[in-house]
PyMOL commands that place a pseudoatom at each C-alpha (Angstrom):
pseudoatom trace, name=CA, resn=MET, resi=1, chain=A, elem=C, hetatm=0, pos=[0.000, 0.000, 0.000]
pseudoatom trace, name=CA, resn=LYS, resi=2, chain=A, elem=C, hetatm=0, pos=[1.438, 3.333, -1.066]
pseudoatom trace, name=CA, resn=ARG, resi=3, chain=A, elem=C, hetatm=0, pos=[1.462, 5.943, 1.699]
pseudoatom trace, name=CA, resn=ARG, resi=4, chain=A, elem=C, hetatm=0, pos=[1.016, 9.603, 0.940]
pseudoatom trace, name=CA, resn=ARG, resi=5, chain=A, elem=C, hetatm=0, pos=[3.188, 12.249, 2.466]
pseudoatom trace, name=CA, resn=PRO, resi=6, chain=A, elem=C, hetatm=0, pos=[1.177, 14.090, 5.140]
pseudoatom trace, name=CA, resn=ASP, resi=7, chain=A, elem=C, hetatm=0, pos=[1.960, 17.475, 3.561]
pseudoatom trace, name=CA, resn=VAL, resi=8, chain=A, elem=C, hetatm=0, pos=[0.480, 16.554, 0.183]
pseudoatom trace, name=CA, resn=GLY, resi=9, chain=A, elem=C, hetatm=0, pos=[-3.252, 17.085, -0.228]
pseudoatom trace, name=CA, resn=ALA, resi=10, chain=A, elem=C, hetatm=0, pos=[-5.611, 15.392, -2.622]
pseudoatom trace, name=CA, resn=ALA, resi=11, chain=A, elem=C, hetatm=0, pos=[-6.861, 17.507, -5.453]
pseudoatom trace, name=CA, resn=CYS, resi=12, chain=A, elem=C, hetatm=0, pos=[-10.368, 18.764, -4.966]
pseudoatom trace, name=CA, resn=PRO, resi=13, chain=A, elem=C, hetatm=0, pos=[-13.076, 17.515, -7.285]
pseudoatom trace, name=CA, resn=PRO, resi=14, chain=A, elem=C, hetatm=0, pos=[-14.102, 19.867, -10.086]
pseudoatom trace, name=CA, resn=ALA, resi=15, chain=A, elem=C, hetatm=0, pos=[-16.344, 22.742, -9.098]
pseudoatom trace, name=CA, resn=ALA, resi=16, chain=A, elem=C, hetatm=0, pos=[-19.850, 23.114, -10.440]
pseudoatom trace, name=CA, resn=ALA, resi=17, chain=A, elem=C, hetatm=0, pos=[-19.899, 25.078, -13.671]
pseudoatom trace, name=CA, resn=GLY, resi=18, chain=A, elem=C, hetatm=0, pos=[-22.429, 27.489, -15.025]
pseudoatom trace, name=CA, resn=ALA, resi=19, chain=A, elem=C, hetatm=0, pos=[-23.496, 31.036, -14.506]
pseudoatom trace, name=CA, resn=ASP, resi=20, chain=A, elem=C, hetatm=0, pos=[-25.649, 32.145, -11.602]
pseudoatom trace, name=CA, resn=GLY, resi=21, chain=A, elem=C, hetatm=0, pos=[-28.555, 34.109, -13.033]
pseudoatom trace, name=CA, resn=ARG, resi=22, chain=A, elem=C, hetatm=0, pos=[-30.047, 35.242, -9.737]
pseudoatom trace, name=CA, resn=PRO, resi=23, chain=A, elem=C, hetatm=0, pos=[-30.499, 38.988, -9.258]
pseudoatom trace, name=CA, resn=VAL, resi=24, chain=A, elem=C, hetatm=0, pos=[-27.818, 40.936, -7.381]
pseudoatom trace, name=CA, resn=ASP, resi=25, chain=A, elem=C, hetatm=0, pos=[-30.239, 43.319, -5.730]
pseudoatom trace, name=CA, resn=GLY, resi=26, chain=A, elem=C, hetatm=0, pos=[-33.387, 43.026, -3.706]
pseudoatom trace, name=CA, resn=PRO, resi=27, chain=A, elem=C, hetatm=0, pos=[-34.130, 41.615, -0.251]
pseudoatom trace, name=CA, resn=ALA, resi=28, chain=A, elem=C, hetatm=0, pos=[-32.958, 38.058, -0.984]
pseudoatom trace, name=CA, resn=ALA, resi=29, chain=A, elem=C, hetatm=0, pos=[-29.688, 39.251, -2.516]
pseudoatom trace, name=CA, resn=ASP, resi=30, chain=A, elem=C, hetatm=0, pos=[-29.140, 41.639, 0.397]
pseudoatom trace, name=CA, resn=ALA, resi=31, chain=A, elem=C, hetatm=0, pos=[-29.581, 38.800, 2.895]
pseudoatom trace, name=CA, resn=GLU, resi=32, chain=A, elem=C, hetatm=0, pos=[-27.246, 36.575, 0.887]
pseudoatom trace, name=CA, resn=LEU, resi=33, chain=A, elem=C, hetatm=0, pos=[-24.565, 39.270, 0.726]
pseudoatom trace, name=CA, resn=ALA, resi=34, chain=A, elem=C, hetatm=0, pos=[-24.877, 39.943, 4.459]
pseudoatom trace, name=CA, resn=ALA, resi=35, chain=A, elem=C, hetatm=0, pos=[-24.458, 36.226, 5.241]
pseudoatom trace, name=CA, resn=LEU, resi=36, chain=A, elem=C, hetatm=0, pos=[-21.356, 35.954, 3.050]
pseudoatom trace, name=CA, resn=CYS, resi=37, chain=A, elem=C, hetatm=0, pos=[-19.872, 39.109, 4.579]
pseudoatom trace, name=CA, resn=LYS, resi=38, chain=A, elem=C, hetatm=0, pos=[-20.477, 37.698, 8.036]
pseudoatom trace, name=CA, resn=ALA, resi=39, chain=A, elem=C, hetatm=0, pos=[-18.675, 34.488, 7.036]
pseudoatom trace, name=CA, resn=VAL, resi=40, chain=A, elem=C, hetatm=0, pos=[-15.581, 36.396, 5.905]
pseudoatom trace, name=CA, resn=GLY, resi=41, chain=A, elem=C, hetatm=0, pos=[-15.867, 38.899, 8.757]
pseudoatom trace, name=CA, resn=HIS, resi=42, chain=A, elem=C, hetatm=0, pos=[-12.898, 37.517, 10.698]
pseudoatom trace, name=CA, resn=PRO, resi=43, chain=A, elem=C, hetatm=0, pos=[-9.230, 37.967, 9.714]
pseudoatom trace, name=CA, resn=ALA, resi=44, chain=A, elem=C, hetatm=0, pos=[-8.485, 34.265, 10.247]
pseudoatom trace, name=CA, resn=ARG, resi=45, chain=A, elem=C, hetatm=0, pos=[-11.217, 33.271, 7.790]
pseudoatom trace, name=CA, resn=VAL, resi=46, chain=A, elem=C, hetatm=0, pos=[-9.894, 35.755, 5.227]
pseudoatom trace, name=CA, resn=ARG, resi=47, chain=A, elem=C, hetatm=0, pos=[-6.424, 34.237, 5.697]
pseudoatom trace, name=CA, resn=ILE, resi=48, chain=A, elem=C, hetatm=0, pos=[-7.822, 30.726, 5.227]
pseudoatom trace, name=CA, resn=LEU, resi=49, chain=A, elem=C, hetatm=0, pos=[-9.477, 31.785, 1.963]
pseudoatom trace, name=CA, resn=ARG, resi=50, chain=A, elem=C, hetatm=0, pos=[-6.196, 33.316, 0.774]
pseudoatom trace, name=CA, resn=LEU, resi=51, chain=A, elem=C, hetatm=0, pos=[-4.282, 30.136, 1.653]
pseudoatom trace, name=CA, resn=LEU, resi=52, chain=A, elem=C, hetatm=0, pos=[-6.761, 27.995, -0.248]
pseudoatom trace, name=CA, resn=ALA, resi=53, chain=A, elem=C, hetatm=0, pos=[-6.614, 30.348, -3.248]
pseudoatom trace, name=CA, resn=GLN, resi=54, chain=A, elem=C, hetatm=0, pos=[-2.831, 29.961, -3.369]
pseudoatom trace, name=CA, resn=ARG, resi=55, chain=A, elem=C, hetatm=0, pos=[-2.801, 26.167, -3.128]
pseudoatom trace, name=CA, resn=ASN, resi=56, chain=A, elem=C, hetatm=0, pos=[-5.880, 24.743, -4.888]
pseudoatom trace, name=CA, resn=GLU, resi=57, chain=A, elem=C, hetatm=0, pos=[-6.137, 22.226, -2.041]
pseudoatom trace, name=CA, resn=CYS, resi=58, chain=A, elem=C, hetatm=0, pos=[-5.152, 22.134, 1.575]
pseudoatom trace, name=CA, resn=ILE, resi=59, chain=A, elem=C, hetatm=0, pos=[-5.235, 19.660, 4.435]
pseudoatom trace, name=CA, resn=CYS, resi=60, chain=A, elem=C, hetatm=0, pos=[-6.548, 21.046, 7.714]
pseudoatom trace, name=CA, resn=GLY, resi=61, chain=A, elem=C, hetatm=0, pos=[-3.171, 20.435, 9.374]
pseudoatom trace, name=CA, resn=GLN, resi=62, chain=A, elem=C, hetatm=0, pos=[-1.462, 22.592, 6.757]
pseudoatom trace, name=CA, resn=ILE, resi=63, chain=A, elem=C, hetatm=0, pos=[-3.870, 25.420, 7.484]
pseudoatom trace, name=CA, resn=VAL, resi=64, chain=A, elem=C, hetatm=0, pos=[-3.257, 25.076, 11.222]
pseudoatom trace, name=CA, resn=ALA, resi=65, chain=A, elem=C, hetatm=0, pos=[0.497, 25.299, 10.598]
pseudoatom trace, name=CA, resn=GLU, resi=66, chain=A, elem=C, hetatm=0, pos=[0.023, 28.630, 8.791]
pseudoatom trace, name=CA, resn=LEU, resi=67, chain=A, elem=C, hetatm=0, pos=[-2.116, 30.301, 11.450]
pseudoatom trace, name=CA, resn=PRO, resi=68, chain=A, elem=C, hetatm=0, pos=[-1.312, 31.254, 15.046]
pseudoatom trace, name=CA, resn=LEU, resi=69, chain=A, elem=C, hetatm=0, pos=[-4.454, 29.448, 16.228]
pseudoatom trace, name=CA, resn=SER, resi=70, chain=A, elem=C, hetatm=0, pos=[-5.246, 26.088, 17.767]
pseudoatom trace, name=CA, resn=GLN, resi=71, chain=A, elem=C, hetatm=0, pos=[-6.501, 23.241, 15.616]
pseudoatom trace, name=CA, resn=SER, resi=72, chain=A, elem=C, hetatm=0, pos=[-9.957, 23.443, 17.184]
pseudoatom trace, name=CA, resn=THR, resi=73, chain=A, elem=C, hetatm=0, pos=[-10.230, 27.182, 16.455]
pseudoatom trace, name=CA, resn=VAL, resi=74, chain=A, elem=C, hetatm=0, pos=[-9.151, 26.660, 12.836]
pseudoatom trace, name=CA, resn=SER, resi=75, chain=A, elem=C, hetatm=0, pos=[-11.741, 23.884, 12.536]
pseudoatom trace, name=CA, resn=GLN, resi=76, chain=A, elem=C, hetatm=0, pos=[-14.445, 26.259, 13.798]
pseudoatom trace, name=CA, resn=HIS, resi=77, chain=A, elem=C, hetatm=0, pos=[-13.436, 28.869, 11.205]
pseudoatom trace, name=CA, resn=LEU, resi=78, chain=A, elem=C, hetatm=0, pos=[-13.438, 26.215, 8.468]
pseudoatom trace, name=CA, resn=ALA, resi=79, chain=A, elem=C, hetatm=0, pos=[-16.937, 25.148, 9.537]
pseudoatom trace, name=CA, resn=VAL, resi=80, chain=A, elem=C, hetatm=0, pos=[-18.204, 28.742, 9.218]
pseudoatom trace, name=CA, resn=LEU, resi=81, chain=A, elem=C, hetatm=0, pos=[-16.726, 29.051, 5.726]
pseudoatom trace, name=CA, resn=LYS, resi=82, chain=A, elem=C, hetatm=0, pos=[-18.134, 25.674, 4.709]
pseudoatom trace, name=CA, resn=ARG, resi=83, chain=A, elem=C, hetatm=0, pos=[-21.652, 26.488, 5.991]
pseudoatom trace, name=CA, resn=ALA, resi=84, chain=A, elem=C, hetatm=0, pos=[-21.543, 29.708, 3.967]
pseudoatom trace, name=CA, resn=GLY, resi=85, chain=A, elem=C, hetatm=0, pos=[-20.630, 27.688, 0.872]
pseudoatom trace, name=CA, resn=LEU, resi=86, chain=A, elem=C, hetatm=0, pos=[-17.307, 29.493, 0.361]
pseudoatom trace, name=CA, resn=ILE, resi=87, chain=A, elem=C, hetatm=0, pos=[-15.279, 26.291, 0.706]
pseudoatom trace, name=CA, resn=ARG, resi=88, chain=A, elem=C, hetatm=0, pos=[-15.900, 22.587, 0.381]
pseudoatom trace, name=CA, resn=GLY, resi=89, chain=A, elem=C, hetatm=0, pos=[-14.177, 19.711, 2.050]
pseudoatom trace, name=CA, resn=THR, resi=90, chain=A, elem=C, hetatm=0, pos=[-13.577, 16.158, 0.921]
pseudoatom trace, name=CA, resn=ILE, resi=91, chain=A, elem=C, hetatm=0, pos=[-12.583, 13.405, 3.311]
pseudoatom trace, name=CA, resn=ASP, resi=92, chain=A, elem=C, hetatm=0, pos=[-9.319, 11.682, 2.407]
pseudoatom trace, name=CA, resn=GLY, resi=93, chain=A, elem=C, hetatm=0, pos=[-8.848, 8.929, 4.968]
pseudoatom trace, name=CA, resn=PRO, resi=94, chain=A, elem=C, hetatm=0, pos=[-8.251, 10.559, 8.351]
pseudoatom trace, name=CA, resn=ARG, resi=95, chain=A, elem=C, hetatm=0, pos=[-7.773, 13.994, 6.755]
pseudoatom trace, name=CA, resn=THR, resi=96, chain=A, elem=C, hetatm=0, pos=[-10.067, 16.514, 5.143]
pseudoatom trace, name=CA, resn=CYS, resi=97, chain=A, elem=C, hetatm=0, pos=[-8.976, 18.376, 2.028]
pseudoatom trace, name=CA, resn=TYR, resi=98, chain=A, elem=C, hetatm=0, pos=[-10.473, 21.868, 1.706]
pseudoatom trace, name=CA, resn=CYS, resi=99, chain=A, elem=C, hetatm=0, pos=[-10.905, 23.860, -1.501]
pseudoatom trace, name=CA, resn=LEU, resi=100, chain=A, elem=C, hetatm=0, pos=[-12.476, 27.136, -2.484]
pseudoatom trace, name=CA, resn=GLU, resi=101, chain=A, elem=C, hetatm=0, pos=[-15.952, 26.978, -3.984]
pseudoatom trace, name=CA, resn=PRO, resi=102, chain=A, elem=C, hetatm=0, pos=[-15.512, 29.136, -7.106]
pseudoatom trace, name=CA, resn=ARG, resi=103, chain=A, elem=C, hetatm=0, pos=[-19.210, 29.468, -7.863]
pseudoatom trace, name=CA, resn=THR, resi=104, chain=A, elem=C, hetatm=0, pos=[-19.938, 30.988, -4.436]
pseudoatom trace, name=CA, resn=LEU, resi=105, chain=A, elem=C, hetatm=0, pos=[-16.929, 33.289, -4.746]
pseudoatom trace, name=CA, resn=ARG, resi=106, chain=A, elem=C, hetatm=0, pos=[-18.186, 34.500, -8.142]
pseudoatom trace, name=CA, resn=ARG, resi=107, chain=A, elem=C, hetatm=0, pos=[-21.602, 35.100, -6.603]
pseudoatom trace, name=CA, resn=PHE, resi=108, chain=A, elem=C, hetatm=0, pos=[-20.008, 37.013, -3.715]
pseudoatom trace, name=CA, resn=ARG, resi=109, chain=A, elem=C, hetatm=0, pos=[-18.136, 39.230, -6.199]
pseudoatom trace, name=CA, resn=ALA, resi=110, chain=A, elem=C, hetatm=0, pos=[-21.310, 39.870, -8.162]
pseudoatom trace, name=CA, resn=LEU, resi=111, chain=A, elem=C, hetatm=0, pos=[-23.291, 40.740, -5.037]
pseudoatom trace, name=CA, resn=ALA, resi=112, chain=A, elem=C, hetatm=0, pos=[-20.568, 43.059, -3.724]
pseudoatom trace, name=CA, resn=GLY, resi=113, chain=A, elem=C, hetatm=0, pos=[-20.188, 44.609, -7.171]
pseudoatom trace, name=CA, resn=GLY, resi=114, chain=A, elem=C, hetatm=0, pos=[-23.898, 45.399, -7.161]
pseudoatom trace, name=CA, resn=LEU, resi=115, chain=A, elem=C, hetatm=0, pos=[-23.513, 47.832, -4.246]
for i in range(1, 115): cmd.bond("trace and resi %d" % i, "trace and resi %d" % (i + 1))
show_as sticks, trace
zoom trace
């Protein structure tokens, strides 16, 4: 059985394609934008998003190594980002590989651009 190095993450599965035709203004869009802003409203979560953007995949332990936070705190921040749909995680044995969710990030840009 071939063992993987612990610092090498599995590639994330392809992201969903297609344009999001929902409006970028109105009450529903305002609520969506507010929820996404709340999810990125902590410097550690912004840093996690930047790390994932640089790497295309990342194991939770790698993220912990980059931040001055405990593993449990990083996991809580990852959970907030995942609930908001900004990242996705795939289980790879005992590890979880996290990736950005490009479709949600495009939607976030469109909503913010509509201000």
